[in-house]
C-alpha positions in Angstrom: -18.7 -87.6 27.5 -18.3 -85.4 30.5 -15.7 -87.8 32.3 -13.9 -87.2 28.7 -13.7 -83.8 28.8 -12.5 -83.4 32.3 -9.9 -85.4 31.8 -8.7 -83.7 28.4 -9.5 -80.3 30.6 -7.2 -81.1 33.4 -4.0 -82.2 30.7 -4.4 -79.2 29.1 -4.5 -77.6 32.7 -1.4 -79.7 33.8 0.5 -78.8 30.7 0.1 -74.9 30.8 0.8 -75.5 34.5 3.9 -77.6 34.0 5.5 -74.6 31.1 7.4 -71.7 33.1 6.9 -68.3 32.2 9.7 -66.5 30.5 9.9 -62.5 29.9 11.1 -61.4 26.9 12.1 -58.3 27.7 11.7 -55.1 25.3 12.9 -51.9 25.8 10.4 -49.7 24.0 6.1 -49.6 24.5 5.5 -51.8 21.1 7.2 -54.7 19.8 6.8 -55.1 15.7 4.4 -57.8 14.9 7.0 -60.0 13.6 8.7 -60.2 17.0 5.4 -61.0 18.3 5.0 -64.2 15.8 8.6 -65.0 16.7 7.3 -65.6 20.2 4.3 -67.1 19.6 5.4 -70.1 17.0 7.9 -70.8 19.5 5.1 -71.0 22.3 3.7 -73.6 19.8 6.9 -75.9 19.2 7.2 -76.8 22.5 5.4 -77.4 25.3 8.8 -76.5 28.5 8.2 -72.6 28.5 5.9 -70.0 27.5 7.3 -66.8 26.5 6.2 -63.9 26.7 6.6 -60.4 25.9 7.0 -57.5 28.0 7.9 -53.8 26.8 9.9 -52.2 30.0 10.6 -48.8 28.0 12.5 -45.9 30.1 16.1 -44.5 30.3 16.8 -45.3 26.4 16.6 -49.3 27.4 18.8 -49.0 30.4 15.6 -50.4 32.0 15.3 -53.3 30.5 18.8 -54.7 30.0 19.2 -54.7 33.8 15.8 -56.4 34.3 17.7 -59.5 32.1 21.0 -58.7 33.9 19.5 -59.3 37.4 16.9 -62.3 36.0 19.2 -63.8 33.4 17.7 -67.4 33.7 14.4 -66.3 33.7 14.5 -63.3 30.6 15.6 -62.7 27.8 16.3 -59.3 25.9 14.3 -58.6 22.3 16.2 -55.5 21.5 17.7 -53.4 18.6 20.2 -51.5 17.1 19.9 -49.1 19.9 21.9 -51.9 21.9 24.5 -51.0 20.4 24.2 -47.3 19.4 23.8 -45.5 23.0 26.8 -47.6 24.5 28.9 -46.2 21.3 27.4 -42.9 22.3 27.6 -42.6 26.3 30.9 -43.5 27.4 29.8 -44.1 30.7 26.3 -45.7 30.2 25.4 -48.6 31.6 25.0 -51.1 28.8 26.5 -53.9 29.3 27.0 -55.5 25.8 30.0 -57.6 27.0 27.3 -59.4 29.6 25.0 -61.0 26.6 25.1 -63.3 24.3 23.3 -64.1 20.9 20.3 -66.1 21.2 19.1 -65.5 18.2 19.1 -62.8 14.8 16.1 -61.8 12.9 16.1 -59.4 10.7 17.1 -55.3 9.7 14.1 -53.2 9.7 14.6 -50.0 7.2 14.5 -46.7 8.4 12.4 -43.6 6.1 13.2 -40.2 6.2 10.0 -38.1 5.5 9.2 -35.0 4.6 5.8 -32.8 4.4 7.6 -29.6 3.4 9.8 -31.3 1.0 9.4 -33.4 -2.3 13.1 -34.7 -2.3 16.6 -33.8 -1.1 17.1 -32.1 -4.3 14.6 -29.2 -2.7 16.7 -28.6 0.1 19.7 -26.3 -0.4 22.8 -27.2 1.4 23.2 -24.3 3.8 19.4 -24.0 4.6 18.8 -24.6 8.2 17.1 -28.2 8.9 15.4 -29.5 11.9 14.4 -33.0 11.9 12.8 -35.1 14.3 14.0 -38.3 16.0 12.8 -40.8 18.5 15.4 -40.1 20.8 18.6 -39.2 21.9 21.5 -42.2 20.9 18.7 -44.3 18.9 19.4 -45.6 15.0 17.2 -42.6 14.0 19.6 -40.2 15.5 22.5 -42.2 13.8 20.6 -41.3 10.5 20.1 -38.4 11.3 23.6 -37.3 12.5 24.7 -38.4 8.9 22.3 -36.1 7.2 24.1 -32.8 9.0 27.1 -34.6 7.1 25.1 -33.6 4.1 23.3 -30.2 5.3 25.4 -27.9 7.5 22.5 -26.1 9.7 20.5 -29.1 11.1 19.0 -29.5 14.4 18.1 -32.8 15.9 15.1 -32.5 17.7 14.0 -36.1 20.0 10.9 -37.6 20.9 10.9 -39.6 23.6 7.8 -41.1 22.8 9.0 -43.2 19.9 8.2 -43.1 16.0 4.4 -41.6 16.9 5.5 -38.4 18.3 8.3 -37.9 15.4 5.2 -38.4 12.6 2.9 -35.9 13.8 6.4 -33.4 14.4 6.3 -33.9 11.0 3.2 -33.7 10.3 2.4 -30.3 12.2 4.9 -28.4 10.5 7.0 -28.7 14.1 10.0 -30.1 12.0 11.2 -29.7 8.4 11.8 -33.3 8.5 11.3 -36.8 10.3 13.2 -40.2 10.8 10.9 -43.9 11.7 10.3 -46.9 10.5 8.7 -47.5 7.4 6.3 -50.1 8.0 4.9 -48.2 10.6 4.9 -44.6 8.4 3.6 -46.8 5.7 0.0 -46.1 5.2 0.9 -42.3 6.0 3.3 -42.3 2.9 0.9 -44.2 0.7 -1.8 -41.6 1.8 0.1 -38.9 0.2 0.4 -36.7 3.8 3.7 -36.9 4.1 6.9 -37.9 1.5 9.1 -40.1 1.8 13.2 -39.1 0.5 14.8 -41.9 1.2 15.3 -45.1 3.1 18.0 -46.8 4.8 19.8 -50.4 3.6 20.0 -51.1 -0.2 16.7 -52.1 -0.7 14.3 -50.3 -2.4 10.5 -50.4 -1.1 7.4 -48.9 -2.0 9.7 -46.7 -4.7 11.6 -44.9 -2.7 15.5 -44.6 -3.0 18.1 -45.7 -1.1 19.6 -43.1 0.9 22.8 -41.3 -0.9 25.7 -41.0 1.0 24.6 -42.2 4.5 27.1 -44.7 5.9 25.6 -48.2 6.1 22.9 -47.9 9.4 21.4 -51.4 9.8 18.1 -51.1 12.4 19.2 -54.6 13.2 16.5 -56.5 15.7 17.5 -59.8 17.8 17.0 -61.9 21.0 20.7 -61.7 23.2 20.5 -63.2 26.7 22.8 -62.9 29.8 26.6 -64.6 29.5 26.1 -66.4 32.5 22.7 -68.4 31.9 22.3 -71.7 33.0 24.0 -73.6 29.8 21.1 -75.8 29.7 18.8 -73.2 29.2 20.8 -71.5 26.7 20.9 -74.3 24.8 17.5 -75.4 24.8 16.4 -71.4 23.6 18.8 -71.1 21.3 17.0 -74.3 19.6 13.9 -73.4 20.1 14.2 -69.3 18.6 16.6 -71.0 15.4 14.1 -73.5 14.4 11.6 -71.2 14.2 13.1 -68.1 13.4 13.6 -70.1 9.7 9.8 -71.0 9.7 8.1 -69.8 6.3 5.7 -68.4 8.6 8.4 -65.5 10.5 10.2 -65.4 7.3 6.7 -64.3 5.8 6.4 -62.2 8.6 9.8 -60.5 8.0 8.8 -59.9 4.3 5.5 -58.1 5.2 7.5 -55.8 7.3 9.9 -54.9 4.6 12.3 -56.7 7.0 15.6 -58.1 5.7 17.0 -61.6 7.4 20.1 -61.2 8.9 22.7 -64.1 8.3 24.8 -65.0 11.9 28.4 -65.0 12.6 30.0 -66.1 16.0 31.3 -62.3 15.8 28.1 -60.8 15.2 27.9 -58.9 18.5 31.8 -57.9 18.6 31.3 -56.7 14.8 28.2 -54.6 15.5 29.8 -53.2 18.7 32.9 -52.4 16.3 30.8 -51.2 13.3 28.8 -48.6 16.0 31.9 -46.9 17.5 33.5 -46.5 13.9 30.2 -44.7 13.1 29.1 -42.9 16.5 32.7 -41.8 16.8 32.0 -38.0 15.9 28.6 -37.9 17.9 28.5 -35.6 21.2 25.7 -36.0 23.2 25.6 -34.4 26.7 23.7 -37.1 29.2 
């Protein structure tokens, strides 16, 4: 019996060793739950690759992007709409979008505008001076704040580089009048009544929160890309793995649990997104 167990252990160890470790680089500190589940499922259905999420925050995502550029056959990038927004805002950004190609699309995670002071947008006078906390300049939350500027004359955007936790703390401590963040991350605080959700992005209402009226289409899409010069064989293998996992009931349930709407894929998706964000951010001026 011991001999059989030893053989099984050795076979299991050999299988683990045979798997090549691939870094799934994420440009922020914490990847969403559905991202982790996607990677877990991808590891379960095959024996060639061991995917592992590696956060590489900093420089607005450029550290993560450059890491994938420099290690194209050993890494892939799990990212969100900031992949496009910073490139659209910063002309000199090192976001080389054309150096990447799509591996698989995930979903659109809604953003929410919250306040401790106000119960609705109707409570705010159009000429009133406001401060809005966002999770960094050039992010999708920054774009939401910029769209709010079109509705309110006096508004100042306050960037917090430590992400949603910092912007939530800022609005709870009355440092800012409003904050923009991820709905799922702030769900507990909203349901506890500590803050009021004034509106969410997208066309679907969650938790009885109204959609943002008069706000342009601001998706917070999550997706996976690879360097365009990746080994074609590797690309096809990874693409097959993630496309198979992405439509599984486990992943679709994970998207639903986080209020994330699956995205329909197309051959021109990256180009379309690039054009969309350029148009949406054409009036935003930020000094780098």
